[in-house]
C-alpha positions in Angstrom: 10.8 -10.1 -13.8 7.7 -11.1 -11.8 5.9 -14.2 -13.2 2.6 -12.3 -13.0 3.8 -9.8 -15.6 3.6 -12.5 -18.2 -0.1 -12.9 -17.7 -2.6 -11.1 -20.0 -3.4 -7.6 -18.8 -7.1 -8.5 -18.3 -6.1 -11.2 -15.9 -3.7 -9.0 -14.1 -6.4 -6.3 -13.7 -8.8 -8.8 -12.2 -6.1 -9.6 -9.6 -5.7 -6.0 -8.4 -6.5 -5.0 -4.8 -9.7 -3.2 -5.6 -10.2 -1.8 -2.1 -6.7 -0.3 -2.2 -7.4 1.3 -5.7 -10.7 2.7 -4.4 -8.9 4.1 -1.3 -6.1 5.7 -3.4 -8.8 7.2 -5.6 -10.6 8.6 -2.6 -7.4 10.1 -1.3 -6.9 11.9 -4.6 -10.4 13.3 -4.5 -9.3 15.5 -1.6 -7.9 17.8 -4.2 -11.1 18.6 -6.1 -12.9 18.6 -2.7 -10.7 21.5 -1.6 -11.5 23.3 -4.9 -15.3 22.7 -4.6 -15.4 23.8 -1.0 -13.4 26.9 -1.8 -10.6 25.9 0.6 -8.0 26.1 -2.2 -9.0 29.8 -2.8 -9.0 30.5 0.9 -5.6 28.9 1.6 -4.1 30.4 -1.5 -3.7 29.3 -5.1 -1.6 28.0 -6.8 0.3 26.8 -3.7 -2.6 24.8 -2.1 -3.3 22.6 -5.2 0.5 22.0 -5.6 0.9 21.0 -1.9 -2.2 18.7 -2.1 -0.9 17.0 -5.3 2.5 16.4 -3.6 0.8 15.0 -0.5 -1.4 12.7 -2.6 1.6 11.6 -4.6 3.6 10.8 -1.5 0.6 9.0 0.0 0.2 6.9 -3.1 3.9 6.0 -3.3 4.2 5.1 0.4 0.9 3.2 0.5 1.9 0.9 -2.3 5.7 1.0 -1.8 5.4 -0.1 1.8 2.7 -2.7 1.1 2.8 -6.2 -0.4 0.7 -5.3 -3.4 1.6 -7.7 -6.2 1.3 -5.1 -9.0 2.5 -1.7 -7.8 2.7 -0.1 -11.2 -0.6 -1.4 -12.5 -2.3 -0.6 -9.2 -1.3 3.0 -9.3 -2.0 3.4 -13.1 -5.4 2.0 -12.3 -5.8 4.5 -9.4 -4.9 7.3 -11.7 -7.4 6.3 -14.3 -10.1 5.7 -11.6 -9.4 9.2 -10.3 -9.8 10.7 -13.8 -13.1 8.8 -14.2 -14.3 10.0 -10.8 -13.4 13.7 -11.5 -15.2 13.4 -14.9 -18.3 12.1 -13.3 -18.2 14.5 -10.3 -17.7 17.5 -12.5 -20.6 16.4 -14.7 -22.9 16.0 -11.6 -21.7 18.8 -9.4 -21.0 21.7 -11.8 -24.6 22.1 -12.9 -25.7 22.0 -9.3 -23.1 24.5 -8.0 -22.8 26.9 -11.0 -25.9 26.3 -13.0 -24.0 25.1 -16.1 -22.0 22.1 -17.1 -18.2 22.7 -16.6 -15.2 20.5 -16.7 -14.1 17.9 -19.2 -17.6 17.0 -20.5 -18.1 20.7 -21.4 -14.8 20.5 -23.3 -14.7 17.0 -24.8 -11.2 17.5 -26.2 -10.0 17.5 -22.6 -11.3 14.0 -21.8 -8.5 12.0 -23.4 -5.7 14.2 -21.9 -7.4 14.0 -18.5 -7.1 10.2 -18.6 -3.6 10.2 -20.1 -2.2 12.7 -17.6 -3.7 10.8 -14.6 -2.5 7.4 -15.9 1.0 8.9 -16.3 0.8 10.3 -12.8 -0.1 6.8 -11.6 2.8 5.3 -13.6 5.2 7.8 -12.1 4.0 7.0 -8.6 4.1 3.2 -9.4 7.7 3.5 -10.6 8.6 5.4 -7.4 6.8 2.7 -5.3 8.8 0.0 -7.1 12.0 2.0 -6.4 11.1 2.3 -2.7 10.5 -1.4 -2.5 13.9 -2.1 -4.1 15.7 0.3 -1.7 14.1 -1.6 1.2 15.3 -4.9 -0.4 11.8 -6.1 -1.2 11.4 -7.9 -4.5 7.8 -8.4 -5.7 
């Protein structure tokens, strides 16, 4: 067990690599960008969103699994939560501009908690895979 895991969660969160979390969040925003721009429709649904999700997942795992980030699991859970927050805000701002009415999680408040839970779980899955990648490479963190 890493000595850092015994620290309080607030202290561990302060020590995260924020630029990396922001970059991982930005990578994930490619998926809604494809939807907003109509590229997912043009390239074919549901395959395009699935391929994008797999590519983002692989990018997250490799970016953290091949790096020296101290908190791989917490970093990717935080990236998942940050992505959920970004999509919530973007849908609130862009949907009225693009469609003339509010759409997305804010229009259906019961979807907000699942949005955060699913994306935190996605980050946790990626974090566990990144830890596994590190271990197969012989890296202890």
